[in-house]
N, C-alpha and C positions, 0 to 999 in steps of 0.2 A: 504494500500500500504506500501511497505517495505522500511526502511531506513537502509543501512549498512554503518557504520561509516567509516571504513578504505577505502572501495572502493569508496564511494560517496565523502568523503572529499578529498581523493587523486585526484579523477577526477576533482573536483572543483578547487583545487589548480593548477592543470596543465592547465585547461581551462582558468583560470584567467591570467596566465602568458604567454600563447602562443601568438606569433606574436608581442610581445613588443620589444622595443629597449633599449639601455643603457643610464645611467645617473650618475651624481655625487651624492655621498651619503650625502654630507653636507647639514644640515637643511637650511643653508643660500641660498642654490641653490635648494629649494624645489618647484620651480614654476611648473605649470602644463605641460609646454613644456618639462620638464626633467623627468616626470613620466614614459613615456614608456621605456626609457633607464634603469631607476631604476628597473622596473619590470624584464627586461631581465637579469640584473646583479644579482638580487635577485634569479631568477630562476636557474641561474648557480650555485649559492651557495647552494640552496636547493637540487639540484641534487647531490651535494657532501655531503649532510646531514649536512651542516653547517647552521643549522636553525636559531640560534641567529644572526649570521652575516647577513643572508638573511633578517631577520626581521628588523635589524637596518637600512638597506638600504631604507626600505619602511616606517619606523616609522615617519620620519619628514613629509612625505606627508600625512600619515594617521592623524597625529595631526593637520595638516593644513586644510585638506579637510575632516572634520568630517562627512559630509553627503554622502561620497562615500562608499556605502555598500560593494562592492567587495574588496576594499582596507582595510577596517576595518576587514573584515572576514579573509583575507589573512594574515595580520599581527598577528591576534589572533591565527590563525592556526600555523604559524611559531613559535611563542613564546611557544605555547602549545607543539609542537613537540620538542622544545629545553628544555622542562621541566621548563620554566620560567612561572609558572602558575599564580603567582600574577601579573606579567606584562601582561599576556594574558587576564586577567579578564576584564579590562575596554574596551578593543577592542571588545571582545565578547559582552559586554553589549551594546556598540554603535551599533554593527552590528544587534543585536537582536531588538533594538529599531527602526532601519531602515527597518527591514525585513517586507514584506507584509504578511508573514505567519509564523506559528510555524514550524521551520525546522532546518537547519544546525546550525544556530547561537544559538538557544535554546539548541540543543543537545550539542554543544561545551561548553555552559555555565554549563550544568549539569556535564560534565566530568571535567571541570576546578574546579568547587566547590568540586567535589569528591576528586581530588588530593590535594586540599587545606585543606581537612579534614572537610569541612562543609557538612556533609552528609544530613542534613535537607534540605538545599537549593538544593543540588544535586538531592535528591529524588523528590522535587517539580518540578524541571525542567524536569526530566525524565518522570514524570507522565503527565506533560503538553504535552510533545511530544507524548506519547501514547494515550492521549485523542484526539489528532489531526490525527494521522496516526500510523500504526503498525511500530515498530522499534526494530530490534534485539539488536541494541546497547543500547537503552534505557532500554530494559528488562535486558540486561546483567548488566547495572549499578545498577538497582534496586536489582538484585540478589546479587551483591557484597556488597551493603549496608546492605541487609538483613543478609548476612553471617557475616558481621562485627558486627552487632548489636546482633545477636545471640551469637557470641563468647564473646562479652562484656557484655552480660546480660542486654542489653538496654531494657527499657520498651516500650510497644507498644503504638502508638497513631494513631487515625483515624480522617481524616479531609475531609470536603466536597470538591469535585473537580468540579462538573458540575451539572447543572439542565436544564431541557428542557420541552417543551410542544409541542404537535403535534396533530392537527386535521386530521382525516383520513376518506376516503370515499371508500366503497366497492360496486361494482356492478356486478351482476351475470346474465348470459344468459343461458336459457335452463337447469338450475340447478333443480334437483328434489325437493329441499327444499327452497333454498335461492333466494331472490330478491335483496335487497340492505341492506347496513348497514352503519351507520355513528357513529364514535366514537372519543374520545379524549384520548390521552395517555400522561401522565406526568411521569417524572422520575428524579431521583437524583443519582449521583455517588459519591463514597467515595474511598479514597486511604489510605491504612494502611502502617505504617512506615516500615514494614518488607515484602513488596512486594505484599500484598494482596489488591485486588481491589473489590469493591462491588457496585452493582447498584440495585435499587429498582424501579419498574415501575408499575403504576396503570393505568388500561385501563377500560373505561366505554363506552359501545357500545350499540346503539339501532339497533336491528336486525329486518328486515322485511322479512318474508317468507310466504309460503303458510300455510293455515289452515290445519295442519297435521291430526287433528282428522276427519275433514270433508272428507279428502282423505283416511280415514280408515287406516292411518299409525300410528298415535298416539305416535310417538317417536320423541324426541328432538335431537339436534345435537350430544349430548353425548350418544345417544342410550337409553334415558330415557323418560318416559311419561310426557308430559306437562299437569298439572292439569287444567290450564285455557282454554285449547283448542284453543288458539290463535296462529296465525302465527307470531305475533310481540311480542318481549319481550326485556327487558333491561338486558344486560349481564355485569357482573363485574368480572374482572380478576386481580390478583395481581401476579407479577413476581419478583423473586429474582435471580440475577446472581452474582456469585463470580468468581474471576480469581486470580490465584497465578502464578507468573512468576519467573523463576530463570535461568539465562544464556539462553540456547536455548530451554527450555521446558516451556510450558504453560499449566496449568490445569484449567479447567472450571467446574463449577457446576451450574445447573439450577433447579429451582423449580417454580411451578405455582399452583394456586388454583383459581377456578372460580365458580360462581353461575349463572345458566341459567334462571334467572327471579327472581322477588321479592317475589313471592308467594310459593316458594319451599325451603325446607331446604336441598335439595340434592346438593352436591358439586362434581365437577370434580377436579382431581388433576393430576399433571405431575411432574416428576423428571427426571433428566438426568445428565450425566457427559461427558466431552470431554477432550482429551489430544492432544496437537499439539507439534511436535518436528521439530526444524530447523536442517536439515541434513548438507547441503552444498550449498553454493552459492544461497541462497534464495530458496532452495528446501525444501518443508515441507511435512511431513506425519502426519496423525492423525487418531483418532478413537473416536467413541462416542456410548453411549447406552442411550435409553430413554424409559420411562414407562409413558403411559397415561391411567389412570384407570387400566384396566387389560391387555392392549395391550403393547407389547414390540417390539422395533426395535433396530438394531445395524448398525453401519456405519463405513467404512474405507475410507479414502480419501487421495489424493495426489495432491499437487499444486506447481507450480513453478512461482515465481514472476520474470518476465523478464523485466528489465529496458531498455527502448529504449531512450537513452539520459537521461537528468535530469528531464524531465517533463512527459514522457509517460511510463506507465506500462502496460504490457500484462501478464495476469495470466491465463494460461490454467490449467485444473485440471480434475480429474476423481474420481468417488465415486462408492462404492458398498454397497448396503443396504440389510440387511437380516431381516426377521421377523419370528415369530414362525410358521406362516401359509404358507409362500411362499419361493420360492427359491431365490437365490441371484439376485439382480436387479442392473445391472451396468448402469451408466449414466455419461455424460460428462458435464463439466462446462467451461465457458470462461468469463473472466472479463477484461475490458479495463478501465484504468484511465488516465486522463490528468489533470495536474496542471498548471494553468495559473495565476501566481501571487496569489491573494487571492481567486481565484475561482477554485474549484475542480469539474471536470466533470467525470462521470462514466457511464458505461453500463455493463450489465451482462446477461448471458443466461444459461439455463440448459436444457439438452435433455436426456430423459429417465425417466422411472417411478420412482417416489419418494414419500415421505410422508412429510407433513408439520411437523408432530410430531418430525421428526429426527432433524430438524434445529431450533425448537422452534419458528416458524413463528407466528406472531401476527395477529389476535387474535387466539391463539393456540387452545383453547378448542372448538372453533366454527369450525375450519377448519380441525381438525386432522383426520376425517374419510375420507376425499377426497384423492385420489391418484392424484399426479401432473404428467402429461405426458410431459409437457414442460413449460418453463417460460422464460420471457424476461423482463428486467427492465432498466430504465434510471434514472439518478438523477444528482443533482448539489448541491454543498455546497458553499455558498458565505460568506466570512469573512466580516462582516459589520464594526466592530471595533476590537480593541485588544482582546476583550473578547466575543463579541456578534457575532453569526453566524446564517445564515438562510439557510435552506435546503428545497429541493422539490424533489419528486420522483414520478414515475409512473411505474406500472407493469401490465402485462397481463399473465394469466396462463390458461392452458387447463387441466381440471379435468376429472376424471372418478370415478364413484361410482356405484357399482352393474351393471356394463356393460353399464351405461348411461353416456355419455360424455357431458360436459358443459364448459363454459368459465367464467372467472372472471377477473375483472379489479380492480386495487388498486391505489389510489391517496393520497398523503400525503404532508403536509408542516410541518416544524418544526422550532422553535426558541430555540437556545441553548445559555446558558451563562456559560463560563469557568471562574472558580474562580481565576485563575492566581496565584498571590502571596499569596492567602489565603490558599493554599494547606498545 
């Protein structure tokens, strides 16, 4: 989900001050009964772009009521707008400590550190925001820092950002080869000082399928003969994903290699690249190309992140997929996200023929031969502490292979640790 600094922070500041009344600015008169009037006076000054004066009206209250999150955030925002970055810093720090999620306060901290010249801390905060949700503003900040470091000849440094583990269950109905699969996925993510992000994922999955040799098929999921003649085997896959962001452009590269059993030296491979461009008002266009073994596909997509208030996001989209053997295949997508404090809820759907290989769905090398006719998914992410989060998701898909249709279900849970200040 997208975070746009100017629009979101401006909307927040207006919502915080609406409906309030006037008060005296003196710190001696900073009792709670005078706070509504102080909000209104401050709002009037802010409307005239007298940001420092507006902040001074609220600062005595913010210093007295340090547990008031909206008050700390508003004072920080006003001081930041008035370019009093050093004064804004402690208020952003208080607001961030009070916040139930990585959001506006953390983003404000990043920009405050940036304008104070502390690019290491700024990059850390921006990467924390991006690890939690997509953000044009955070990507822009990382791009500016990368530009400054390239101009100054700064050396590169890479640090660990997050780590996670996720058990997963797959179940298939009426599939010509597959029955069930159970796997565990573990991964780590890194952030590089000049805007590059890397993630490495290791997947180990036990697949249960039909005895393909007895069915006189003799071919594994990658189109290769299984020497043991068994429908069950242990698959191993390793994924590498890299992303480079600068201003409104994001470039991604994917690579995967997998072994379909322990008694074979045959490997499957996959490589791909993606570009995503933010055009206007959270409208995005992109394209990708993917190769799995000898097969190739290309994709173009369009998505629009429509914010409904401060908690709800609606993201409609469209894609067109091409392959060497088939004509263009159009499909539609829709995603809905709801943020309630430290809980993020989401659901998504896709209609139209597609390939797993295009989006690098996991386990990629086991699934890539199936066409997906439609899919639907739901999930939740719960922030347990400042750094720990728990996720759960479920999905169902309708497949087709060689004119035979089937269904599959997917269930996963995950535990993630964000490194926070160790970035």
